N, C-alpha and C positions, 0 to 999 in steps of 0.2 A: 453612772451613766454608761450606756453601751457605746463603744467606739465602732463606727461604721465608716469605711473609707471608700465605698462604692455604692451607688444608687442609680436606678433608672427612673426617669420621670417623663411625663407627657406635658408639654407646654402648648397652649392654644391662644393665639392672639385673637382680639375681638374683631367681629365682622363690621364692615363699613355700613352706615345707615343708608337706606334707600332714599332716592330723590322723591320729592313731593309733586303730585299733579294737582294744581290748584289754579283758580281764576279769581280775580278780584271781584267781589260782590258787595257793593255798598249802596246806600240811599243815593238816588240820582245817578248811580253808575250801574246801569243795568247789565252791560256786557263789558266788564273790565278786562284788561289783558292778563296774561299768565303771571302768577306770583308764587309759584311753588319753589321752595328753597331746597338747597342741597342737604344731603345727609351728613352726619358727622363721621370722622375717621374712627376706625376701631383702635382700641388700645393695644400697645405692644407689650411684650414680655421681656424683661431685663433681669439678668443675674448680677447681683452686687456682692462684692467681697466684704465680709464683716469679720473684723478681728475678734469679736466677742464669741464667735462660733468656733467649735473645734471638732465637730462630728457631723456626718450626714444622716444620722439616725432618724431625724424628723421626716426625711423624704421617704423612708420605708412606710410610714403611716399616712402620709399625704403625698401620693405620687403624681397628682394631676393639678395643673395650675392653668387658669383661664383668665384672660384680661377682659375688661368690659367691652361690649359692642357699642358702636356709635348709634345715636338716636336718628330716626328718620327725619327728613326735612318737614317743614310745616308751611302753611300758607303765609301770605304777607312777606314772602322772601325770607322767612326765618330759617336759618341753618340749624340743623340738629346738633345737639351737644356731642362732642367727641368722647369716646370711651377713655377712661383713665388707664394709664400705663400700669402694669403690674410689676413690682420689684420683688424678686425672690432672693432672699439673702442666703449666701453660702459661705463656708469657711475660706479664709485666705489659703491659697495653695490648691484650689480646685481647678482641675482640667475638665473641659466640657467637650464631649464627642457627640456627633450626630450618629445615632444607632444605624439608620438606614444606609449611610454612605461610609461609616467608620472614619469620618473626617474630624480632625481636631479643629473645633470652632474657636477655641481660645483658652488662655490660661489666666486665671485671676490670682495674681501673686502679690498685689498690694492692697491694703485696706481702702475701700471706697471705689476700687476699679469696677467699671460696669461693662457688661457684654450683652448686646442685643441678640436674642436667640429666636424670637418670633416677631415678625413685623405685622403690625395691625393692618387690616384691610382698608382700601381707599373708599372714600365716600361715593355715593351715587349722586347723579345730577338731577335737579328739579327741572320742571318744564320751562322755567324762565330762561334757562341756558340755551334753549333751542328756538327762541323767538328770533325772527328775522323779518326783513321787509316783504318777503314772499310767504311767510308762515306766521301770521299774526296770532294764531290761537293753537300753538303746538300742544299736542297731547302726549308727547314723548318724554319719557324719563329713563333713567338707568338705575339699576340696583347696585347696592354696595358690594364691594369685593369681599370674599371671605378672607379672614386672617390666616397667617401661616400656622401650621401645626407640625410640631416636631417631637420625636421621641429622643431624649437625651440620656447619655450615660455620664454621670458625674463621678470623677475620681479625685480623691483628696490625697495630695502629697505634701508632707510637711515642708516648710520653707526653712532651711538651715544651711549654714556655711560648712559645717563639718559633720560627717556621719560616722558612727561607730559600728563596726561589724566584727563578728567573731563567734566562737562557739558559746553555748549557754555556760554561764558561770565563769566567763573569761574576765569579768570585772568591769564591764561597760557601764552598768548602773552605778557602781562604786566610783568610777572615774567622773561621771557627770555630777554626782553628789559632791565630790571633792573639789571640783573647779567652778561650780555654779551653785545657785540657791535652789535648784531643782531637787526634789526629794522622792525619786522613784523607789519602789520597794526593793530591798536587798535581802537575800536569804541564801543559805547554803544548799539549794537544790536547783535543778535545771528549770528553765522556763519561768523563772520568777517574774521576768518582764513579759507582759502580754500585750503591750501597746507602746507605740513610740512616745518617748519623753523628750521634751525640749528644755534646754537650759541656756541661759545667757552667761557667757564667760567674759568677765571683765579683766582687761589687761591694762593696768594703769587707770588714770582718771578719765581718759577720753576715748579709749579704744575698747571694743567688745566684739564678740562674734557669737553665733548661735550654734549649739551642738545638739545633735539628734542621736538618741539611743533607740535602737530597734531590737525586737526579740532576737535571741540567738539563733544561729543557723545550725543545722545538722546535716550529715551526709544524706544526699537524696532530696534536699530542700527544693531544688529546681524542678523536681517531679512531684512536689506537693507534700513531702514529708515535713512534719513539724509546723511551726508557726511562721518561720522566717520568710517563706515565699509570699505570704500575704502582705509583708511590710517592706520587702526589698525595694519596692518602687519608691518608697519614701526617701531613698538615697539619691534619687534622680536629680534633685535640685542642689545637691551639695557641691562644694568646690574641692574639698579634700576629704578623703576617706582614711580613717584610722583603723587599721587591722590589729585588734587586740589579741594577744596570745598569752595564755596562762602557762608560765614556765614550770609550774609545780602542780599539775592537776591531781585531784584526789584519787582518780582511778588509775594513776600511774601511766596514763597513755602518753604516747610520743607527741610532744608539743609541735614538732615540725610536721608530723603527719596530719595533725588536726588543722594546722594552718594551711597545708596544701589542700585539704578537703574543702576548706572555705573558699580558697582561690578557684578551685574547680567548679564549685557551685555558682560562684559569681560569674565566671566565664560562660557557664551554661545558661545562666539567666539572661545576661546581656553582655556580649563581648565589648560593646562600646563603654558600658559602665565599668567593666574590668580594666579598661585602659585609662580611666581617670586617675589623677594624682592620688597615690595611695602610700601611706607611711606605715611602717611596722612598729608596733608598740608592744614591748615585752613587759608584761605585768606580773605582779606578785613576786618581785625580786627579794622582798623581805622574808619570804618563807624558807629561803635557802641561805647557807653561809655565803659570804661575799664571794669567795673564790669559786665555789661550786655554781653559784648563780651566774657568774661571768662566763664560766665554761659552758653552761647550758645555753646561755644566750648566743655565744659564738657558734655553738653547734647548730642552733636553729637557723641562724643567718646563713651558715655555710650550706646546710641541707636545702634551704629554699633558694639558694643562689640569689639572695636579695640584693638589688642594685640601688634601691631608693633609700631615703632617710630611715634611720633606726633609733628608737628611743627606749630607754630602760627606766621603768617607773615602778612605784608601789602606790596604787591608787588609794589604798586604805590609810596609808600614812602620809599621802601627798608628796612622797619623795619623787623628785624628777618631774612633777606635773607643771611646775612654774616654767621650767625650760621648754617643755612641750608646748604650753600655751603661747609663750612668746614667739616660738618658731611658727606656730600656726597663724598667729596674727600677722607676722611679717609676710607669710605666703599669701594670705588673703588680701592684704594691702597691695602686694605686687600684682595679683590677678585683677583686682579692681582698677588699678592704674592702667594695666594693659587693655582692659575692656573699654576704658575711657579714651584711649589714644590710638588703638590699632583696630581699624574697621575690618580688615581681613580676618583678624583673630575673632572678632565678634561674629562674623559670618560663619567661621569654622565651628564656633561653639553652638550656634543656632542649628547648623546642619547636624552636628553631633547629638544635640538634644532631640531632634526629630527622629533620628535613627534609633536612639535609645528608647524613646517612647514606643516605637514600633516593635522593637525586640522585647520589651517588657510586656506589652499586651499579648504578644504571641506566646511568651513563656507562661504567663498567668492563665491564659485560655487552655494551653496544653496541660498544665498542672490541674486545672479544674476538671478537665475531661478524665485525666488519670485517676483523680480522687473519686469521681462518680463511678468509674468503671470498677474501682476497687471495692466500693461500697455497694455495688449492684444497683445504682440508681440509673434511671433513664429519663430523657426529656430535660426540659429547662426548669430546674427547681431553684434557680436563683443562686445566691451566694452560699459559701460553704463554711462560714464562720458564725452561724446563727447561735451556737451554743456557748460562745465565748463572751462573757460579760467583762468588759474592761473599761478603764477610764483613761482619757487622753489628757495629759498634764502639760501645761505651758506655764513656766514660772514668770 
C-alpha cells in the first residue's frame, strides 16, 4: 500500500430545498388557503477520525465529496426531506487546513473525533409561512441556500509520544524492534526505512508509550535532500525526541559531526521543534571495545556540548534499552501530570504547537519549490513523492 501523508480535496455541502407554492384544493373547498411546505436542509460534510486507516492515498483517487441536497417542499404543508450528512473517514492524526485562507480548521487526534468542514444550506420557506391577516393568499416563497464549498488540505501526522531521529543506519529501526513488537525492515544500507513506523513500548504491566521511527535525515534535508523532509512533520506531536547517533559508522565518519548536521537540519526545519525535549542516545556501543566505546561517547558529548540526558545503548542486543524506556516513561508521566494540573503550561504548549505548524509548512513549501527548480519543473504538479511505494506500519 502506498503511504501518502498529504492530499487536497474538495468538499461540498448539500443545497437547501426550495419552499413550495401551493394552495389547498379539495372537494367542496374551491379556494383553500396556502399549504406549501418548507424545503429540507442540505446535508453537511464531516471528517471523522478512524483508527483503521493509516494513509491518505484514497483521497488521491477520489478528491471530491458532496453531501445530499434537501428536497423541495410539497403541498399539504409537507416539509421536504433533509439531505443526509456525509461522513468522510480520515486517519487519526490528520490536520485539516482551508486552502483558500491557509487556516487550520482542526486536528483529528483521537478515534471517533468529528470535524464539521462544510455546513449544509438552510431550507427555503413555503408560501404558508407568509400567510397573514392582510395577505390571505401569499404567492411568495424562498429558495434554499447553497451549502458551503471548501477546498481542504489534509496532512497526516503520526500520533506518538516519542520520536526517533538521526542519520540513515543510526539504528532507529533496530531500536523500535528491540523495545516493541513493531517489525520495520532492517538492513545494512541507507534509507532502509521509507515510511514512519509506530511501536507500542510497554514498561511494566500498566504503563506504555508509543514510539515513532521516521526515515533518516541527511545534510541538506531541510532543502529537500533525501526522504527526511517529507516525514519530519510526523515528529510534531511527540513529547520527547531521541537523537540516535552511531558511534561506529561503517564509513568512518565523525559521529559528532553527523550529530551536529542533524541538529542543524532540525533547527532549519523548525526552530520550535528543535527546542523540544531531546535526549542523546549513543548507539552500537557493542561494536567497539568497552574502553574505546566509552572514550568515543565522551568525545561526542564534549564536541556537541550536550546539556541534556545521555544514554548509551546497543539496540541490536537490547543493552541499555530497558533503562532508556523506563526514563522515557517517567518523563511522559511527568508531562501528562503537568498538562492535567498547569493551565498556563497547556496554553504554552498550544502556542508552541501552532508556531511549529507554521514553521513546518513554510519549510516543506520551500523544499518543494527547491526540488521543482532542481528538476526543472514548473507549475503546480502536486506532491513530489509519487514514485515512492511504501507501507505505513502500526503494531
